[in-house]
N, C-alpha and C positions, 0 to 999 in steps of 0.2 A: 420793309423799305420799298418802295414801288419801283419796280424796275420795268422799262418801257422798251421793248422790241420793233426796231424799225427795221421797214424794207431797204429797198436801194434808194438813195438819197442824190447820187449822179450831179454833186454840188448842185443843189437847189436849197442854196443856204437861206432862204426866205421862210419856204416852207418848213423847213426844219426847226428856224428860228420859232415859227408860230406854234408849232406842236410843243416846243420847251416850254414855250409862255403858257399856253394852256394845258398840259399834262402834268406839269410841274413835278416830274419824277426824280427819285435819287440818283438814277444811273438810266444810260442808255447802252443799250447792246444793238450792235446795228450788221446786217449780215452782207456787206462787200458794196462793191460798185458805190462806194462812200463819196467819192469825187475828188481824190487825192492826187492832184496835179500841180505840184506847188511852182513847176516853171513855166505855168501858162497862167496869164494875167486874170483872164476872164473866169478861171475857176478858184482863183483864191478865196479865203474865207471874210466873208464881209466882215466889218468894223464893229457891228453889235454883235456879232458870234464871237470876235475877239474876246469879247468879256464874259464868255461862257463858264457857269459855274459848275455846272452838271456836268459826271464824268460821263465822258461818251469813248465807249470802246468800239470799234471796227474791224473786221477781218476784210482782206484783201479781195475785191471782186474782178473780174476780167478787164474793166475799165478804170485803169488805176495806172498812177506812172511806176510800173515795177522794177524799173531801173533803180530808183530814187528809194524803194520801198528797200531792195537789197542792200543796197549802201548802209542803210540807215540798221539792218540786223549785222551786218559784217561790223559794225561800230557799237552797236549798244547790246548785241547778243538776240537772241530766236527765242529765250524762255520767259520774258516778263514783257508786259506795256511797254511801248515807246512811243513818248508825247510829240505828238506833230503841232499840235495847237495847244491855246488855253483849255485843258481840262479835254482834251482829245487824242485817244490812246489807240496805235494802230496793233494790232495784238498780231504777231506772226503765227503761219503754219505752224501748230504742234504746241504752242502758248495755251497756257489755263488761267483762270481766273477762279477764286474762292470766294463767294456770296457769303453775304451775313450770317445766312442760317446754315451754313457749311457746305451747300453743294458746290461741285467745281463743274466749271463751264470750260470747254475743251473749243477751239478757236481752229478752224481748217479752211482757209479762204482760197480763193482759186477757181478760174471755170474757162473754159475754151471759147474765143468768141467768134459768133457767125459771121459776124459783120467784119473779119481780120480782114477780107479782100478788099475793101473800102477804106482802110487804114494805113496811116503811114508808120511802118517799122522805128521803133526808135522816139518815136514821137506821141501818137495815140496808140498805137500796139505794140507790145511787147510777148516775145516768146517765152517768156519767163511764168504768164499769166496761170500756164495749165500746173496743176497738181505732180508731183514725180516722187519716184521712187525715196529720193533723198528727203522729200518730204514726209513721205509715211516711217521711214529711220527716223526723224526727229521727234516723232509722237510721242508721248509717255507710254511707260511699259503696260502692255496690256493687262497685268493685275491691278493696276490702279483704278479706283474708283473715279467714273467721269457719268455723269447726272444729265447735263445738258450739253448739245453740240450748237455751234454756230458755225454754218459754212455759207459760202454763196450760192453753188448748185446744191444737189442731194443723189444720195445713193441712188442706184437702178432700181431698188424695190419698192421705191416711194412712187406710186400710180399718181401721176400729177394730171392725167387727163382727165375731164377734156380741155384740152389747150390746143391752139392752132400749132402751135410751135412744139410741142411735144417729140414730136417725130424727129425733130432737127436737133432740137438738145439731147436726144437719148443716145448720140454717137459722139458726144463729149468720153473723151477717156477719163476725165477728171471724175466720172460718175461711178465708174469702176474703182476708180480709188476709194471713193467714199464708201461704197460698198464694203472694202474691208474693214474701212474704221468704223463702222456700222457692225459689222460680226466682231471685231475685237473689244469694243468696250460698250455695246449694249444700252445704250444711254434712256432714259425713261422719256428726254424731251429731245426735240432736233427743231432748230428754227433755219431757214434757209430763204434765199428772193430769186434774182436772176431770171425769173420768168414773168416778171412783170404780172402777177397773176394771184388772186387769191383762193387759198385752196388748204384744206386741211385732213387728216387721214390719221391712219394707225397701221404701223407693220408691226406685228409680235405685239412684244410690249412697250414699243417707241412710238409715242405719239407725236407727230410732225406736222409745222406750220410751213406753208408757203407764202410767205409775206409780198404784197403787191408795191408797186413803185410808191414813196410816199406822195401822197396828192392824187393817187388812183384808187384808193380804196379806203379801209378803216384806216384811220391815222396814225392807229398804233394798235400795239398788242401787251398785254400786262403780262409778266413772267409770273404766275402766280405760286404764290408761297408753297411750302413743303408741306405743310399740314392738308393741302387739297388735291397733293398727286395721288397716285394710287396708293 
């Protein structure tokens, strides 16, 4: 199974459509700032994407309509994918997905907006963007095996420097929350975006990938088969 990992989409549906047509993956996992703004006409999915047949699973970033996402979670629950478009699924914080090779992927979206001062509360900024203790409490038990984590920002342990915004993003309280997630589950792979930066590293036994915004770097990353892991 070809699994495509994508960075921030930010409702750039034309580029997303081009990637899907070129890569032809079996599945897409996306790291947040997907561009979920169902109440803003300029951000709605294109007509072509509405015919999408490739499953796309995304976590929430900081730039999403968190009010609507919370409503969907109250209606459908937080433990399973929530379909928000044709084959487009929101993965609530703490939800998991089992891949065809048996690996379990944990999604933990959320991040603090450094530009919230320039945004309008309730329209394009929501306080619910940050990861809370309640979100951590909703995670699977620590003894459950998690192989891959998909998040928007990253734990403090991941040294994303050199990057011009690294010091600003370091104060994001969500990063400390994700450090708890890292310690609890100790995954082998971790994918995130948020920094609009292409970077890669290893922390202890966890290999991490910071994915650039689509169109700004490599078009996609493939989640490698289990046989090629450690």
